[in-house]
PALUM-657762 format. One line per field, with one value per atom (N, C-alpha, C): x, y, z; atom name; residue in one letter. Coordinates in pm, 1 decimal, padded with zeros to 6 digits. Layout:
c1: (X, ...)
c2: (Y, ...)
c3: (Z, ...)
atom: (CA, ...)
res: (A, ...)
END
This chain:
c1: (-06377.9, -06262.5, -06208.2, -06175.7, -06120.4, -05980.3, -05945.4, -05812.4, -05717.6, -05637.6, -05550.8, -05439.0, -05411.8, -05306.7, -05343.6, -05472.8, -05517.6, -05532.2, -05500.5, -05511.2, -05394.7, -05424.4, -05324.9, -05292.8, -05165.5, -05127.5, -05127.7, -05243.6, -05260.2, -05171.0, -05158.4, -05077.9, -04976.0, -04863.9, -04761.4, -04687.9, -04614.8, -04536.0, -04394.0, -04296.6, -04155.7, -04102.5, -04068.6, -04006.0, -03855.3, -03799.1, -03659.9, -03560.6, -03599.4, -03512.0, -03595.3, -03545.9, -03608.2, -03533.4, -03424.0, -03344.2, -03405.0, -03371.2, -03423.7, -03325.1, -03325.8, -03240.7, -03303.0, -03430.7, -03497.0, -03510.9, -03523.3, -03536.3, -03667.6, -03777.2, -03908.1, -03942.6, -03985.2, -04007.7, -04118.0, -04213.0, -04327.5, -04315.8, -04199.1, -04184.5, -04191.1, -04271.8, -04289.2, -04194.2, -04118.3, -04036.1, -03887.6, -03848.6, -03710.4, -03608.6, -03507.8, -03389.3, -03268.3, -03152.1, -03029.5, -02933.1, -02819.4, -02723.9, -02681.6, -02658.5, -02616.4, -02722.5, -02851.3, -02959.1, -02973.2, -02958.1, -02966.6, -02859.4, -02737.9, -02628.0, -02652.8, -02708.2, -02738.3, -02837.7, -02931.0, -03033.4, -02984.9, -02863.7, -02810.3, -02878.8, -02926.2, -02999.6, -02919.4, -02975.5, -02916.3, -03026.9, -03000.9, -03095.3, -03074.2, -03179.7, -03167.4, -03090.1, -03017.0, -02939.1, -03029.1, -02975.4, -03049.7, -03089.5, -02997.1, -03024.8, -03141.3, -03147.4, -03254.9, -03390.1, -03393.8, -03519.1, -03565.9, -03474.0, -03510.0, -03560.9, -03498.7, -03543.3, -03681.9, -03707.3, -03840.1, -03946.2, -03910.9, -04004.8, -04035.4, -03934.2, -03954.0, -04048.6, -04030.0, -04118.6, -04261.8, -04274.1, -04408.0, -04475.9, -04399.9, -04456.1, -04502.0, -04422.3, -04458.6, -04581.5, -04604.8, -04721.5, -04846.8, -04831.0, -04947.2, -04967.4, -04870.5, -04883.2, -04884.0, -04978.3, -04990.7, -04937.8, -04972.3, -04933.6, -04828.9, -04726.2, -04619.1, -04584.8, -04584.2, -04546.5, -04403.3, -04320.8, -04184.2, -04178.4, -04140.3, -04144.3, -04027.1, -04019.6, -03914.6, -03976.6, -03895.7, -03783.3, -03793.8, -03677.6, -03670.8, -03599.6, -03675.7, -03621.2, -03502.1, -03502.5, -03396.1, -03265.1, -03267.5, -03145.7, -03052.1, -03108.9, -03026.3, -02943.9, -02812.0, -02731.0, -02764.4, -02827.2, -02865.3, -03013.1, -03076.5, -03218.6, -03246.0, -03165.2, -03189.3, -03179.5, -03082.6, -03067.0, -03191.6, -03238.4, -03356.6, -03479.8, -03500.3, -03620.6, -03628.0, -03519.4, -03522.1, -03550.7, -03485.3, -03506.5, -03650.7, -03707.3, -03845.6, -03943.3, -03914.6, -04003.4, -04012.5, -03903.5, -03901.2, -03988.3, -04027.1, -04110.4, -04257.4, -04293.2, -04428.9, -04529.5, -04483.2, -04575.4, -04639.4, -04757.7, -04811.8, -04743.3, -04643.0, -04559.7, -04611.2, -04608.4, -04633.1, -04506.2, -04468.4, -04345.5, -04379.4, -04339.4, -04356.1, -04221.4, -04218.2, -04093.5, -04120.6, -04017.9, -04030.6, -03982.6, -03938.3, -03903.8, -03784.5, -03703.0, -03588.4, -03456.9, -03461.9, -03338.2, -03348.3, -03423.4, -03446.5, -03329.4, -03241.9, -03124.1, -03151.5, -03058.8, -03072.0, -03065.9, -02982.3, -02971.9, -03105.7, -03167.9, -03297.3, -03403.3, -03403.3, -03502.3, -03484.2, -03361.0, -03336.7, -03406.0, -03395.9, -03460.6, -03612.5, -03661.5, -03806.9, -03869.0, -03796.1, -03848.6, -03858.7, -03765.6, -03770.0, -03874.7, -03896.9, -03993.6, -04080.7, -04172.5, -04252.2, -04338.2, -04340.7, -04432.1, -04576.3, -04665.8, -04808.0, -04853.9, -04800.9, -04844.8, -04727.1, -04724.1, -04622.7, -04692.5, -04652.3, -04701.7, -04587.9, -04602.6, -04500.1, -04553.0, -04464.0, -04503.3, -04441.4, -04525.4, -04483.2, -04497.8, -04393.2, -04394.3, -04406.4, -04410.7, -04423.5, -04424.1, -04435.5, -04440.2, -04322.7, -04215.8, -04097.2, -03977.7, -03858.8, -03737.4, -03733.2, -03787.2, -03785.9, -03865.3, -03980.8, -04061.6, -03992.2, -03932.8, -03859.6, -03743.0, -03674.9, -03563.8, -03615.0, -03725.5, -03781.8, -03836.5, -03904.3, -03971.1, -03884.4, -03805.9, -03734.5, -03582.7, -03534.5, -03390.9, -03316.2, -03383.1, -03319.8, -03348.1, -03245.5, -03263.5, -03296.6, -03280.9, -03317.2, -03423.2, -03492.8, -03587.4, -03697.7, -03755.4, -03868.1, -03824.2, -03713.7, -03670.6, -03630.3, -03576.2, -03543.8, -03670.6, -03773.2, -03902.0, -03962.2, -03957.1, -04013.3, -03937.5, -03806.0, -03724.4, -03751.3, -03751.1, -03773.3, -03912.7, -04011.4, -04149.6, -04166.2, -04099.5, -04106.7, -04054.1, -03948.1, -03893.8, -03991.8, -04046.6, -04138.1, -04266.0, -04308.4, -04431.0, -04419.8, -04299.1, -04279.7, -04315.2, -04329.4, -04362.5, -04513.0, -04554.4, -04697.3, -04764.0, -04722.7, -04771.1, -04885.7, -04973.9, -05072.8, -04999.9, -05056.8, -04988.8, -05077.1, -05020.6, -05084.2, -04990.7, -05047.5, -04969.1, -05020.9, -04931.0, -04970.8, -04892.7, -04945.4, -04873.8, -04922.0, -04844.5, -04885.1, -04874.9, -04979.5, -04982.7, -04955.2, -04853.6, -04819.4, -04796.4, -04754.3, -04739.2, -04645.7, -04538.0, -04435.3, -04471.9, -04577.1, -04614.8, -04761.7, -04833.2, -04975.9, -05000.2, -04913.5, -04932.0, -04916.6, -04856.0, -04834.6, -04946.8, -05046.1, -05145.6, -05213.9, -05266.0, -05335.6, -05240.4, -05119.0, -05019.8, -04987.8, -04982.3, -04955.9, -05072.5, -05194.3, -05312.0, -05310.7, -05278.8, -05272.7, -05161.9, -05047.7, -04934.5, -04968.6, -05039.0, -05076.6, -05157.0, -05256.1, -05339.8, -05266.4, -05182.3, -05109.8, -05001.7, -04930.7, -04812.1, -04845.7, -04933.0, -04963.0, -05088.8, -05174.8, -05295.3, -05418.9, -05516.2, -05636.8, -05721.4, -05698.3, -05773.8, -05709.8, -05594.2, -05522.6, -05563.7, -05564.2, -05601.2, -05485.9, -05455.4, -05353.6, -05416.3, -05369.7, -05424.2, -05350.7, -05427.3, -05369.9, -05383.7, -05271.3, -05274.2, -05353.5, -05437.7, -05522.0, -05456.4, -05343.8, -05284.4, -05139.1, -05105.7, -04967.0, -04948.9, -04866.5, -04855.2, -04710.1, -04692.7, -04558.8, -04474.2, -04343.5, -04251.0, -04271.2, -04245.9, -04254.2, -04117.1, -04097.2, -03974.0, -03849.3, -03855.8, -03740.5, -03697.5, -03793.2, -03761.3, -03702.3, -03627.8, -03550.5, -03617.5, -03735.5, -03804.9, -03908.8, -03958.7, -04064.2, -04179.7, -04272.4, -04380.6, -04457.8, -04486.8, -04565.8, -04622.4)
c2: (00914.3, 01004.2, 01015.7, 01139.8, 01156.5, 01097.4, 01053.0, 00996.1, 01110.1, 01156.0, 01272.3, 01242.2, 01115.5, 01080.8, 01123.0, 01147.5, 01187.5, 01338.0, 01410.4, 01556.3, 01613.3, 01717.4, 01777.8, 01919.8, 01950.6, 02086.2, 02180.6, 02236.9, 02313.1, 02437.0, 02505.9, 02628.1, 02618.5, 02686.9, 02687.0, 02819.7, 02842.6, 02964.3, 02927.3, 02983.5, 02967.0, 03102.4, 03112.1, 03233.6, 03214.3, 03265.0, 03235.7, 03295.5, 03402.0, 03465.1, 03552.3, 03568.5, 03663.1, 03795.5, 03801.7, 03923.7, 04021.4, 04149.1, 04251.3, 04366.6, 04435.9, 04553.8, 04677.9, 04670.4, 04779.3, 04740.4, 04840.4, 04816.8, 04875.9, 04834.3, 04891.1, 04865.4, 04969.9, 04963.9, 04865.7, 04839.7, 04756.7, 04613.9, 04577.2, 04444.4, 04336.7, 04233.5, 04129.8, 04013.1, 04006.8, 03888.2, 03916.2, 04042.0, 04067.3, 04022.8, 03953.7, 03919.6, 03961.3, 03965.5, 03991.7, 03875.4, 03882.2, 03771.8, 03744.8, 03851.8, 03836.1, 03762.4, 03800.0, 03737.3, 03589.5, 03559.7, 03420.7, 03336.8, 03393.1, 03320.6, 03305.2, 03409.6, 03402.1, 03291.1, 03269.5, 03167.4, 03027.9, 03021.5, 02892.9, 02836.6, 02926.1, 02885.2, 02914.8, 02881.7, 02915.2, 02922.5, 02989.9, 02989.2, 02864.0, 02815.2, 02700.4, 02740.2, 02646.5, 02671.1, 02670.9, 02718.7, 02715.5, 02573.1, 02480.1, 02340.3, 02285.8, 02326.4, 02279.8, 02336.2, 02465.1, 02525.8, 02460.0, 02437.5, 02376.0, 02234.0, 02160.8, 02024.2, 02024.1, 02119.6, 02127.6, 02162.7, 02249.7, 02284.6, 02162.4, 02083.4, 01961.1, 01865.8, 01854.4, 01768.8, 01821.9, 01955.7, 02016.8, 01990.7, 02003.8, 01979.0, 01834.6, 01743.1, 01600.7, 01569.7, 01651.2, 01631.4, 01695.9, 01768.5, 01826.6, 01975.1, 02044.0, 02187.5, 02263.4, 02357.2, 02437.2, 02579.2, 02641.7, 02780.1, 02790.3, 02873.2, 02888.4, 03036.4, 03083.4, 03221.0, 03223.0, 03309.2, 03331.0, 03465.8, 03465.4, 03587.6, 03592.4, 03698.0, 03714.0, 03769.1, 03847.1, 03932.1, 03985.9, 04012.5, 04055.9, 03949.0, 03880.3, 03765.8, 03802.8, 03924.0, 03963.4, 03995.7, 03996.1, 04017.2, 03897.2, 03781.1, 03661.2, 03665.7, 03646.4, 03647.3, 03532.6, 03427.1, 03312.9, 03316.5, 03433.5, 03442.8, 03397.5, 03440.9, 03405.7, 03255.2, 03192.0, 03047.0, 02975.7, 03019.3, 02957.1, 02980.6, 03107.5, 03142.8, 03068.8, 03068.4, 03005.3, 02855.6, 02790.5, 02646.6, 02615.1, 02693.9, 02670.7, 02705.5, 02814.2, 02856.2, 02748.6, 02679.8, 02576.7, 02455.9, 02447.2, 02334.7, 02355.3, 02475.2, 02498.2, 02549.3, 02598.9, 02654.2, 02783.7, 02815.1, 02950.8, 03029.4, 03108.0, 03173.8, 03312.4, 03342.2, 03476.8, 03522.5, 03647.4, 03703.1, 03826.7, 03827.4, 03944.3, 04012.6, 04144.4, 04218.7, 04363.9, 04429.5, 04573.1, 04653.5, 04585.0, 04644.5, 04739.6, 04734.7, 04826.5, 04761.2, 04632.6, 04561.2, 04491.3, 04549.6, 04487.9, 04519.7, 04423.4, 04442.6, 04396.0, 04429.0, 04383.9, 04231.7, 04169.6, 04024.0, 03961.4, 04017.9, 03965.9, 03985.4, 04101.6, 04126.3, 04031.0, 03995.2, 03901.2, 03767.6, 03721.3, 03594.9, 03609.6, 03720.3, 03739.5, 03757.5, 03816.8, 03833.1, 03698.6, 03608.1, 03474.8, 03385.4, 03408.4, 03327.5, 03420.2, 03494.2, 03591.7, 03524.6, 03581.9, 03527.7, 03555.4, 03470.9, 03493.0, 03622.9, 03650.5, 03767.7, 03826.3, 03957.4, 04027.0, 04116.8, 04104.5, 04194.2, 04284.8, 04414.4, 04508.9, 04585.4, 04614.8, 04687.3, 04825.8, 04927.1, 05066.4, 05117.7, 05183.4, 05225.9, 05377.1, 05451.2, 05595.3, 05656.8, 05789.0, 05859.3, 05953.8, 05932.8, 06017.1, 05945.1, 05988.8, 05934.2, 05964.1, 06079.3, 06117.4, 06018.0, 05976.0, 05879.7, 05743.9, 05702.8, 05576.1, 05579.0, 05693.1, 05702.6, 05696.3, 05765.0, 05768.6, 05631.7, 05563.5, 05437.7, 05314.6, 05319.5, 05200.1, 05211.4, 05329.1, 05346.3, 05350.0, 05387.0, 05391.4, 05526.5, 05607.3, 05744.9, 05756.2, 05648.8, 05649.6, 05544.0, 05500.1, 05390.3, 05416.4, 05535.3, 05562.0, 05564.8, 05631.8, 05637.2, 05499.3, 05415.5, 05278.3, 05196.4, 05221.5, 05155.8, 05194.6, 05321.9, 05368.6, 05306.7, 05305.2, 05248.2, 05098.0, 05026.2, 04881.6, 04846.2, 04919.5, 04893.9, 04919.0, 05023.5, 05053.4, 04939.0, 04875.1, 04759.9, 04643.0, 04616.5, 04503.4, 04520.8, 04645.5, 04671.7, 04631.9, 04610.6, 04569.4, 04421.9, 04350.0, 04208.1, 04188.8, 04078.1, 04052.0, 03989.7, 04031.3, 03972.2, 04054.7, 03987.3, 04059.2, 04136.9, 04250.4, 04336.4, 04369.5, 04359.3, 04406.3, 04507.0, 04614.6, 04714.2, 04719.8, 04702.9, 04689.7, 04786.8, 04813.1, 04894.1, 04858.2, 04900.2, 04895.4, 05036.9, 05084.6, 05222.3, 05224.5, 05301.7, 05324.4, 05473.7, 05513.5, 05656.1, 05726.9, 05660.1, 05725.4, 05745.8, 05680.5, 05703.2, 05739.5, 05761.4, 05794.5, 05919.5, 06018.7, 06143.7, 06124.1, 06014.4, 05987.3, 05905.8, 05865.3, 05770.0, 05816.8, 05938.1, 05985.0, 05996.2, 06042.1, 06051.7, 05913.7, 05812.0, 05676.6, 05624.7, 05656.8, 05615.4, 05682.3, 05812.8, 05885.9, 05830.9, 05802.3, 05749.6, 05613.6, 05531.5, 05397.8, 05406.7, 05494.4, 05506.1, 05573.3, 05670.7, 05742.2, 05655.2, 05578.5, 05505.1, 05362.8, 05295.8, 05155.3, 05136.8, 05238.3, 05228.0, 05267.0, 05326.2, 05374.7, 05262.4, 05140.4, 05027.1, 04969.0, 05021.2, 04965.9, 05032.2, 04950.8, 04997.3, 04966.9, 05059.8, 05037.8, 04957.4, 04835.4, 04748.4, 04775.5, 04803.4, 04840.3, 04724.8, 04683.0, 04578.0, 04624.8, 04537.6, 04573.2, 04539.8, 04471.2, 04423.7, 04466.8, 04516.3, 04538.3, 04461.8, 04357.5, 04268.1, 04260.0, 04204.6, 04190.0, 04095.7, 04110.5, 04026.8, 03879.9, 03795.6, 03651.3, 03590.1, 03468.4, 03392.5, 03475.0, 03552.5, 03630.6, 03737.2, 03797.7, 03910.2, 04024.5, 04112.8, 04214.2, 04351.5, 04365.2, 04493.8, 04493.8, 04613.9, 04630.2, 04703.3, 04629.8, 04690.9, 04797.0, 04908.7, 05014.1, 05105.6)
c3: (-07269.6, -07272.6, -07415.4, -07457.8, -07592.6, -07601.9, -07719.9, -07744.2, -07779.1, -07680.2, -07701.2, -07800.3, -07826.4, -07921.9, -08063.6, -08087.5, -08220.1, -08234.5, -08128.7, -08136.8, -08217.9, -08294.4, -08383.0, -08334.8, -08308.8, -08266.2, -08386.7, -08418.4, -08542.6, -08545.7, -08432.2, -08426.3, -08312.7, -08331.6, -08228.7, -08224.1, -08116.2, -08097.7, -08058.6, -08128.7, -08096.0, -08048.8, -07921.8, -07868.0, -07880.7, -07988.7, -08022.1, -07923.9, -07856.0, -07757.6, -07664.8, -07542.7, -07450.4, -07450.2, -07527.9, -07535.5, -07636.2, -07620.1, -07710.4, -07718.9, -07831.7, -07848.5, -07786.0, -07747.8, -07676.6, -07529.8, -07445.3, -07300.7, -07250.6, -07309.5, -07277.2, -07130.0, -07062.3, -06918.6, -06879.2, -06970.2, -06933.9, -06984.6, -07039.4, -07097.9, -06990.7, -07015.9, -06915.9, -06933.0, -07044.4, -07066.6, -07086.0, -07106.0, -07148.5, -07044.7, -07095.0, -07017.7, -07099.9, -07036.0, -07110.1, -07088.4, -07153.8, -07145.9, -07001.7, -06925.4, -06785.9, -06705.3, -06725.1, -06649.4, -06687.9, -06814.4, -06859.7, -06791.1, -06782.2, -06717.8, -06568.8, -06504.0, -06360.7, -06330.4, -06420.6, -06402.0, -06440.8, -06493.7, -06534.9, -06657.8, -06743.9, -06862.9, -06988.9, -07101.9, -07230.9, -07334.7, -07443.6, -07554.4, -07639.2, -07696.2, -07785.2, -07911.0, -07964.4, -08084.9, -08207.4, -08318.9, -08444.2, -08479.0, -08459.2, -08491.3, -08407.6, -08280.6, -08193.4, -08236.8, -08271.2, -08316.5, -08446.1, -08536.5, -08665.0, -08644.6, -08554.4, -08526.0, -08462.8, -08371.3, -08309.8, -08414.1, -08508.3, -08614.2, -08700.3, -08726.5, -08804.7, -08731.4, -08601.9, -08523.1, -08524.4, -08514.4, -08517.4, -08650.9, -08758.9, -08891.6, -08904.7, -08854.3, -08861.2, -08777.1, -08672.2, -08586.4, -08644.7, -08755.9, -08822.4, -08801.2, -08741.8, -08717.7, -08849.7, -08863.6, -08985.6, -08967.4, -08854.9, -08831.3, -08723.2, -08746.2, -08649.1, -08634.9, -08510.6, -08479.1, -08429.8, -08489.2, -08443.9, -08374.5, -08246.8, -08168.1, -08072.2, -07991.0, -07892.1, -07765.0, -07693.8, -07730.5, -07872.0, -07927.9, -08067.7, -08147.2, -08235.0, -08307.4, -08395.0, -08450.1, -08542.2, -08470.7, -08339.0, -08261.0, -08271.8, -08296.2, -08308.1, -08436.5, -08427.6, -08549.4, -08643.6, -08590.8, -08674.5, -08712.9, -08702.4, -08735.4, -08877.9, -08972.9, -09112.7, -09133.7, -09068.1, -09078.4, -09025.8, -08908.4, -08847.6, -08933.8, -08972.4, -09047.1, -09180.4, -09254.3, -09386.6, -09376.4, -09282.7, -09267.0, -09229.9, -09139.4, -09097.3, -09209.2, -09281.8, -09390.6, -09498.2, -09523.6, -09627.1, -09590.3, -09463.2, -09419.4, -09453.2, -09498.6, -09547.5, -09446.7, -09331.0, -09231.6, -09282.4, -09229.5, -09239.8, -09128.6, -09164.7, -09065.0, -09029.5, -08900.0, -08849.4, -08780.1, -08803.4, -08747.1, -08664.4, -08537.2, -08451.7, -08434.8, -08452.5, -08445.4, -08406.6, -08350.4, -08325.3, -08445.3, -08550.2, -08680.8, -08677.8, -08573.7, -08565.5, -08607.0, -08644.8, -08678.6, -08814.2, -08906.9, -09037.6, -09130.2, -09150.4, -09234.1, -09377.1, -09466.8, -09605.7, -09613.4, -09530.2, -09528.6, -09487.8, -09384.2, -09339.5, -09447.4, -09510.3, -09615.3, -09732.1, -09764.2, -09873.4, -09845.9, -09720.4, -09683.2, -09682.9, -09626.1, -09618.6, -09756.4, -09848.5, -09983.9, -10055.7, -10024.6, -10086.5, -10020.6, -09891.3, -09816.2, -09730.3, -09791.6, -09716.5, -09609.7, -09488.9, -09386.8, -09426.1, -09379.8, -09405.4, -09340.4, -09221.0, -09145.2, -09067.2, -09055.7, -08976.7, -08875.4, -08749.5, -08645.7, -08601.4, -08622.5, -08578.2, -08457.4, -08364.2, -08243.7, -08245.2, -08227.2, -08224.0, -08081.2, -08030.8, -07890.6, -07871.5, -07981.1, -07969.7, -08107.5, -08112.9, -08240.6, -08258.0, -08179.9, -08191.3, -08130.8, -08170.2, -08109.3, -07959.8, -07921.3, -07780.1, -07695.3, -07746.1, -07671.8, -07665.0, -07775.7, -07775.6, -07677.3, -07668.8, -07573.9, -07430.6, -07402.9, -07267.5, -07225.6, -07315.8, -07282.0, -07307.4, -07416.7, -07462.4, -07452.1, -07410.0, -07396.0, -07527.7, -07636.7, -07768.4, -07832.3, -07847.7, -07894.1, -08042.5, -08117.1, -08259.5, -08291.1, -08187.0, -08203.0, -08304.0, -08301.8, -08390.9, -08536.1, -08565.5, -08705.1, -08756.1, -08667.0, -08706.7, -08727.9, -08646.4, -08665.2, -08800.2, -08833.7, -08960.4, -09077.4, -09068.8, -09175.8, -09191.2, -09079.5, -09085.3, -09132.3, -09085.6, -09127.2, -09276.3, -09324.6, -09467.6, -09552.3, -09505.9, -09578.2, -09574.0, -09455.4, -09439.4, -09518.8, -09538.3, -09613.4, -09760.0, -09808.2, -09947.0, -09966.7, -09855.6, -09863.7, -09883.9, -09945.4, -09967.0, -09844.2, -09726.8, -09602.3, -09544.5, -09468.6, -09390.8, -09281.8, -09241.0, -09145.0, -09026.8, -08906.9, -08784.2, -08718.5, -08666.1, -08595.0, -08452.2, -08357.0, -08217.2, -08129.8, -08011.2, -07913.5, -07773.5, -07675.3, -07535.0, -07481.7, -07418.8, -07369.0, -07218.9, -07182.3, -07042.2, -07023.7, -06906.6, -06877.2, -06975.4, -07014.8, -07095.4, -07241.1, -07291.4, -07431.5, -07449.7, -07339.0, -07348.1, -07432.1, -07419.9, -07494.0, -07644.5, -07687.0, -07829.5, -07892.2, -07814.8, -07864.0, -07991.6, -07994.7, -08113.9, -08232.2, -08206.6, -08314.2, -08370.7, -08284.3, -08331.5, -08415.0, -08372.9, -08451.0, -08588.7, -08590.9, -08717.8, -08806.9, -08747.1, -08822.1, -08882.1, -08806.9, -08854.4, -08983.4, -08986.5, -09105.5, -09220.8, -09190.0, -09295.5, -09356.6, -09274.6, -09320.1, -09364.4, -09289.7, -09317.8, -09402.5, -09406.8, -09487.5, -09409.2, -09477.5, -09411.1, -09351.5, -09398.4, -09345.3, -09219.9, -09180.2, -09066.0, -08935.2, -08829.8, -08696.3, -08601.6, -08515.1, -08412.7, -08299.9, -08282.0, -08177.7, -08046.5, -07941.8, -07812.8, -07715.2, -07658.1, -07558.0, -07436.9, -07385.2, -07270.9, -07137.7, -07142.1, -07017.3, -07002.9, -06885.8, -06846.9, -06717.1, -06721.6, -06607.3, -06560.3, -06442.5, -06386.8, -06472.3, -06461.0, -06535.9, -06503.0, -06603.6, -06584.2, -06610.2, -06560.9, -06585.6, -06553.0, -06443.4, -06398.0, -06497.5, -06568.9, -06655.0, -06576.0, -06642.5, -06570.6, -06566.9, -06626.9, -06623.1, -06511.0, -06481.0, -06381.0, -06447.7, -06509.8, -06585.7, -06505.7, -06575.7, -06512.6, -06620.8)
atom: (N, CA, C, N, CA, C, N, CA, C, N, CA, C, N, CA, C, N, CA, C, N, CA, C, N, CA, C, N, CA, C, N, CA, C, N, CA, C, N, CA, C, N, CA, C, N, CA, C, N, CA, C, N, CA, C, N, CA, C, N, CA, C, N, CA, C, N, CA, C, N, CA, C, N, CA, C, N, CA, C, N, CA, C, N, CA, C, N, CA, C, N, CA, C, N, CA, C, N, CA, C, N, CA, C, N, CA, C, N, CA, C, N, CA, C, N, CA, C, N, CA, C, N, CA, C, N, CA, C, N, CA, C, N, CA, C, N, CA, C, N, CA, C, N, CA, C, N, CA, C, N, CA, C, N, CA, C, N, CA, C, N, CA, C, N, CA, C, N, CA, C, N, CA, C, N, CA, C, N, CA, C, N, CA, C, N, CA, C, N, CA, C, N, CA, C, N, CA, C, N, CA, C, N, CA, C, N, CA, C, N, CA, C, N, CA, C, N, CA, C, N, CA, C, N, CA, C, N, CA, C, N, CA, C, N, CA, C, N, CA, C, N, CA, C, N, CA, C, N, CA, C, N, CA, C, N, CA, C, N, CA, C, N, CA, C, N, CA, C, N, CA, C, N, CA, C, N, CA, C, N, CA, C, N, CA, C, N, CA, C, N, CA, C, N, CA, C, N, CA, C, N, CA, C, N, CA, C, N, CA, C, N, CA, C, N, CA, C, N, CA, C, N, CA, C, N, CA, C, N, CA, C, N, CA, C, N, CA, C, N, CA, C, N, CA, C, N, CA, C, N, CA, C, N, CA, C, N, CA, C, N, CA, C, N, CA, C, N, CA, C, N, CA, C, N, CA, C, N, CA, C, N, CA, C, N, CA, C, N, CA, C, N, CA, C, N, CA, C, N, CA, C, N, CA, C, N, CA, C, N, CA, C, N, CA, C, N, CA, C, N, CA, C, N, CA, C, N, CA, C, N, CA, C, N, CA, C, N, CA, C, N, CA, C, N, CA, C, N, CA, C, N, CA, C, N, CA, C, N, CA, C, N, CA, C, N, CA, C, N, CA, C, N, CA, C, N, CA, C, N, CA, C, N, CA, C, N, CA, C, N, CA, C, N, CA, C, N, CA, C, N, CA, C, N, CA, C, N, CA, C, N, CA, C, N, CA, C, N, CA, C, N, CA, C, N, CA, C, N, CA, C, N, CA, C, N, CA, C, N, CA, C, N, CA, C, N, CA, C, N, CA, C, N, CA, C, N, CA, C, N, CA, C, N, CA, C, N, CA, C, N, CA, C, N, CA, C, N, CA, C, N, CA, C, N, CA, C, N, CA, C, N, CA, C, N, CA, C, N, CA, C, N, CA, C, N, CA, C, N, CA, C, N, CA, C, N, CA, C, N, CA, C, N, CA, C, N, CA, C, N, CA, C, N, CA, C, N, CA, C, N, CA, C, N, CA, C, N, CA, C, N, CA, C, N, CA, C, N, CA, C, N, CA, C, N, CA, C, N, CA, C, N, CA, C, N, CA, C, N, CA, C, N, CA, C, N, CA, C, N, CA, C, N, CA, C, N, CA, C, N, CA, C, N, CA, C, N, CA, C, N, CA, C)
res: (X, X, X, X, X, X, X, X, X, X, X, X, X, X, X, X, X, X, X, X, X, X, X, X, X, X, X, X, X, X, X, X, X, X, X, X, X, X, X, X, X, X, X, X, X, X, X, X, X, X, X, X, X, X, X, X, X, X, X, X, X, X, X, X, X, X, X, X, X, X, X, X, X, X, X, X, X, X, X, X, X, X, X, X, X, X, X, X, X, X, X, X, X, X, X, X, X, X, X, X, X, X, X, X, X, X, X, X, X, X, X, X, X, X, X, X, X, X, X, X, X, X, X, X, X, X, X, X, X, X, X, X, X, X, X, X, X, X, X, X, X, X, X, X, X, X, X, X, X, X, X, X, X, X, X, X, X, X, X, X, X, X, X, X, X, X, X, X, X, X, X, X, X, X, X, X, X, X, X, X, X, X, X, X, X, X, X, X, X, X, X, X, X, X, X, X, X, X, X, X, X, X, X, X, X, X, X, X, X, X, X, X, X, X, X, X, X, X, X, X, X, X, X, X, X, X, X, X, X, X, X, X, X, X, X, X, X, X, X, X, X, X, X, X, X, X, X, X, X, X, X, X, X, X, X, X, X, X, X, X, X, X, X, X, X, X, X, X, X, X, X, X, X, X, X, X, X, X, X, X, X, X, X, X, X, X, X, X, X, X, X, X, X, X, X, X, X, X, X, X, X, X, X, X, X, X, X, X, X, X, X, X, X, X, X, X, X, X, X, X, X, X, X, X, X, X, X, X, X, X, X, X, X, X, X, X, X, X, X, X, X, X, X, X, X, X, X, X, X, X, X, X, X, X, X, X, X, X, X, X, X, X, X, X, X, X, X, X, X, X, X, X, X, X, X, X, X, X, X, X, X, X, X, X, X, X, X, X, X, X, X, X, X, X, X, X, X, X, X, X, X, X, X, X, X, X, X, X, X, X, X, X, X, X, X, X, X, X, X, X, X, X, X, X, X, X, X, X, X, X, X, X, X, X, X, X, X, X, X, X, X, X, X, X, X, X, X, X, X, X, X, X, X, X, X, X, X, X, X, X, X, X, X, X, X, X, X, X, X, X, X, X, X, X, X, X, X, X, X, X, X, X, X, X, X, X, X, X, X, X, X, X, X, X, X, X, X, X, X, X, X, X, X, X, X, X, X, X, X, X, X, X, X, X, X, X, X, X, X, X, X, X, X, X, X, X, X, X, X, X, X, X, X, X, X, X, X, X, X, X, X, X, X, X, X, X, X, X, X, X, X, X, X, X, X, X, X, X, X, X, X, X, X, X, X, X, X, X, X, X, X, X, X, X, X, X, X, X, X, X, X, X, X, X, X, X, X, X, X, X, X, X, X, X, X, X, X, X, X, X, X, X, X, X, X, X, X, X, X, X, X, X)
END
């Protein structure tokens, strides 16, 4: 039998929140404050996330993914990110790119993530409103992505295709190459599954 005490957790994922500023119909994890309270749960504090990252680093973890929900929705995101970044992880950041503030960019410019994964849900504000409940979602995605592109980070562009954004697929592919670079490919999720952990959406 192998000695599991010598195993090293090389990579890890921190889901900082299940909340999101978008209400995408196919989201499998989104919860809101009301749902969290109904379940008798709470989000971990910044101090708890930072302590867990410290423990992961001491255990030998090299790569860490910070994801949500939408990680930038947390008012303490900068505090969490900066503290974890200083620990020397190869950081990956997943975001919908609609909440990129100057304060967040200041931290990311000082401590650039190794990789950024942005998710695009349509090629117009109309599609974002229909699918995500945000009437300015696309323009905010374009603005936020433009800021993130200034970082020396690797970039992935992802989407999930459902009935409400299928007509935008080719436009999203064209936009990806025009805006992010001719070498970039729009990665399409192959799975749309039912909500987990009492999420509040009904994927379809």
